[in-house]
N, C-alpha and C positions, 0 to 999 in steps of 0.2 A: 019510716024514712029509709031505715036499713033494707025493706023492701022494694022502696023505689030505687035506690042505688044498686041493689043486687039486679034487678031488672034490667036497668039502664046499662050496666056492666055486660050482662047476657047480651043484649040487644046491639050493643057497640062492637062486641066480639064477633056474634052472627054476620054484621054488616061486612067487618073487615075481611070475613072468610069470603063471602059473596063479591065484593066489588073487586077484587083482584082477580077474580075467576072471569068476570064479565069483560076485562080488558085484557086478557092472555090471548085472544086469538084475533084475526083481521081476515078479510077476504078482500081478493082483488080478482080482476077478469082479464082475459086476453083474447085476442080475435086470431084467427087461423086464415092462412092465404096461400095460394100457389100461383106461380107465373108459369105458363106454357110458353115454352120456346120454339121456335121454327126447327123441325127436324134437320139433322146435316145430311146432304145427300152429295152424290159424286156421279158423274157421267161421262163416259169416254166420248172425247171430239174427234183425235186423231189416233191412228193405230201406230204402233212402232215399227220403223222400216229401217234396215241398215244399209239399203242402196245396193248398188253393184260392187262386188268384191271379188278379186282375183287372188289366186294361192298358188305356191309352187309345191314343192315336195315338202317343205318345213310348216309345221303348224302355226299358227299365229292367232291373233286377235283383232278385233276392231271395236274400240270403243267408242259409243255414241253418247254423248254429254246430254244432258235435260234441254240445253239450249238448241240441240239438233246437229252439233258439229262431230266429226268423227276422226278418229286417228287409229292408225294400224301398228301391229308389233308382229314379229316373226317373219314369217313366209307370206304374211297378206300384203297385198297392195291395194290401194285405191284408185280405180281407172278415171281416168279424165270425164268420161261419161259415167256420172254418178249415179244416176237412176233417181228414184224417190228416196230421199234421205229424211226421216222424221222421228224425233223422239214421240213416245206416246204424250197424249195431252189430255187431262181431263177437267171439268169444271166442278169446283166443289161450291156448294150452297148451303146457306144455314143462318143462323141468328148473327147479326150485324156486330162487328168488332170482337166476336168470340175467337178463341184460339182452338185448334183441333191437333191431334196426333196423325202421323202418317205411318202406315204400315205397308212396307215393300215385300214383294217375295223374298223368302230367305233360302230357298231351293233353286237349283236351276230349272230353266225351263227347256224342254226339248222341240226343236224345230226340225221337221223333215220334208224330204223330196223323195217320195216312193221309199225304199228301204234305207235311205242314207239319212243320217242324223247330224245335227250340231246342238250345242246348248247356248243357251242365253242365261248370264248371271250377273252377279255384282250390280244390282239394280241401284239407281241412284235417282234423287229427285231435287226439283227446285219448287217450293222450298223443300228444305230437307226434312228434319224430325217433326217440325211444328210448323204450321201454318196459322194465318189470320185472315178471318174473313172481312175484310174491309168492306163496307156497305152489303153485307150478307153473301159475298162471292170471292172466288180467287181462282185463278188458273193454275193446275198442278202439273208439270212436266215432268216425265220421266225417262231416264237413259239406262242402258246397261252396256254388258260386254258380251260380244258376240265370239264364241271360242269355236274357231275353224280348225278342222283337220288337215295334217299335210296331204297335198293331192285330193282335196275334197271334190267330190264328184259335182259337176255343173247341174244347177236346177234352181227352181224356185222352192225355197224351203219356208214352210208356214208351221205355226203351231196347230195342233189338233183341238186344244182347249186353250181359251185365252188365260194370261196372268190377271192376278186379283191385286188392287190397290184397296187399302182399307183406311178410313177416316173415322175418328172419333172424337168428340168434343172433350178438351182438356178440363 
């Protein structure tokens, strides 16, 4: 009987060691997935044009808003015959309802007529820092400031290289 009790005790002890270890681990599974969204893109639809500008001996500026209106400062005047006045316009396309960041030029752009130069700076946009792709598209308008020298030589001034506007998903 003593042997039977000893054997039962050893068996019980071994079972106690085995049973907890079989319940000490568990396994679960997970699936992996990805959603590919529409790439963001930007297309120029209208170039920037400050229109006709007159200047006397004093330097000044023409401020062109993203809405396409302009004002002048200093020795610059805006003639009644305005010419073509347009803010730059871009179409941004991408995933519907996503927001995006807008990066405008941070350095001045030089425009020239022969050997004569002016600069375009202080770029602004509507929307400003962030846009929203309502139904996957939005119009982005860009204005800037034209810096005109005193007695600036008459001519049609254009940029040798276009300025860049960058958009990125937030």
